[in-house]
C-alpha atoms as a printed R data frame, in Angstrom:
   type eleno elety resid chain resno      x      y       z
1  ATOM     1    CA   UNK     A     1 50.693 32.517 -37.868
2  ATOM     2    CA   UNK     A     2 47.130 33.539 -38.581
3  ATOM     3    CA   UNK     A     3 46.072 29.877 -38.600
4  ATOM     4    CA   UNK     A     4 47.610 29.336 -35.149
5  ATOM     5    CA   UNK     A     5 45.689 32.317 -33.763
6  ATOM     6    CA   UNK     A     6 42.501 31.052 -35.389
7  ATOM     7    CA   UNK     A     7 42.843 27.586 -33.831
8  ATOM     8    CA   UNK     A     8 43.756 29.066 -30.432
9  ATOM     9    CA   UNK     A     9 40.731 31.373 -30.567
10 ATOM    10    CA   UNK     A    10 38.484 28.475 -31.498
11 ATOM    11    CA   UNK     A    11 39.763 26.391 -28.577
12 ATOM    12    CA   UNK     A    12 39.357 29.368 -26.239
13 ATOM    13    CA   UNK     A    13 35.760 29.861 -27.400
14 ATOM    14    CA   UNK     A    14 35.031 26.157 -26.883
15 ATOM    15    CA   UNK     A    15 36.412 26.245 -23.340
16 ATOM    16    CA   UNK     A    16 34.559 29.484 -22.603
17 ATOM    17    CA   UNK     A    17 31.312 27.875 -23.745
18 ATOM    18    CA   UNK     A    18 31.643 25.392 -20.885
19 ATOM    19    CA   UNK     A    19 33.169 27.674 -18.266
20 ATOM    20    CA   UNK     A    20 31.077 30.872 -18.551
21 ATOM    21    CA   UNK     A    21 28.509 29.835 -15.883
22 ATOM    22    CA   UNK     A    22 31.304 29.894 -13.291
23 ATOM    23    CA   UNK     A    23 31.875 33.598 -13.937
24 ATOM    24    CA   UNK     A    24 28.169 34.453 -14.195
25 ATOM    25    CA   UNK     A    25 26.390 32.155 -11.728
26 ATOM    26    CA   UNK     A    26 29.028 31.822  -9.003
27 ATOM    27    CA   UNK     A    27 29.186 35.521  -7.993
28 ATOM    28    CA   UNK     A    28 25.384 35.877  -8.076
29 ATOM    29    CA   UNK     A    29 24.861 32.770  -5.955
30 ATOM    30    CA   UNK     A    30 27.491 33.817  -3.444
31 ATOM    31    CA   UNK     A    31 26.050 37.323  -3.250
32 ATOM    32    CA   UNK     A    32 22.419 36.390  -2.802
33 ATOM    33    CA   UNK     A    33 22.514 33.269  -0.671
34 ATOM    34    CA   UNK     A    34 25.584 33.620   1.516
35 ATOM    35    CA   UNK     A    35 25.220 37.395   2.014
36 ATOM    36    CA   UNK     A    36 28.132 37.333   4.460
37 ATOM    37    CA   UNK     A    37 30.140 39.630   2.225
38 ATOM    38    CA   UNK     A    38 28.478 42.148  -0.081
39 ATOM    39    CA   UNK     A    39 31.417 42.226  -2.521
40 ATOM    40    CA   UNK     A    40 31.751 39.469  -5.121
41 ATOM    41    CA   UNK     A    41 35.029 38.248  -3.702
42 ATOM    42    CA   UNK     A    42 36.552 39.010  -0.310
43 ATOM    43    CA   UNK     A    43 38.870 41.950  -0.858
44 ATOM    44    CA   UNK     A    44 42.243 42.443   0.740
45 ATOM    45    CA   UNK     A    45 40.714 45.074   3.003
46 ATOM    46    CA   UNK     A    46 38.176 42.700   4.557
47 ATOM    47    CA   UNK     A    47 40.891 40.087   5.054
48 ATOM    48    CA   UNK     A    48 43.198 42.546   6.798
49 ATOM    49    CA   UNK     A    49 40.299 43.699   8.973
50 ATOM    50    CA   UNK     A    50 39.680 40.087  10.003
51 ATOM    51    CA   UNK     A    51 43.394 39.608  10.654
52 ATOM    52    CA   UNK     A    52 43.528 42.806  12.687
53 ATOM    53    CA   UNK     A    53 40.746 41.488  14.927
54 ATOM    54    CA   UNK     A    54 42.730 38.311  15.609
55 ATOM    55    CA   UNK     A    55 46.150 39.936  15.900
56 ATOM    56    CA   UNK     A    56 45.055 42.879  18.038
57 ATOM    57    CA   UNK     A    57 45.032 40.668  21.106
58 ATOM    58    CA   UNK     A    58 48.545 39.369  20.502
59 ATOM    59    CA   UNK     A    59 50.433 42.396  19.161
60 ATOM    60    CA   UNK     A    60 50.406 45.747  20.962
61 ATOM    61    CA   UNK     A    61 51.599 47.663  17.874
62 ATOM    62    CA   UNK     A    62 49.420 48.364  14.804
63 ATOM    63    CA   UNK     A    63 48.814 45.546  12.330
64 ATOM    64    CA   UNK     A    64 49.727 47.786   9.337
65 ATOM    65    CA   UNK     A    65 53.322 47.704  10.510
66 ATOM    66    CA   UNK     A    66 53.353 43.919  10.120
67 ATOM    67    CA   UNK     A    67 51.625 43.685   6.751
68 ATOM    68    CA   UNK     A    68 53.848 46.210   4.982
């Protein structure tokens, strides 16, 4: 059992060694150069705000009623 965990951890570390720039560089690049959204990733709130802008014209009742 311990050997399985050891091998799995070693594989995970090897993968992480290649993949870590995605988690470090990607958010920084998207924050500094695109600057459209100040959060790292678009949150649900910003999405619903964008949807509300679109759907306001079509639906007379509040958008929260639809999303819930």
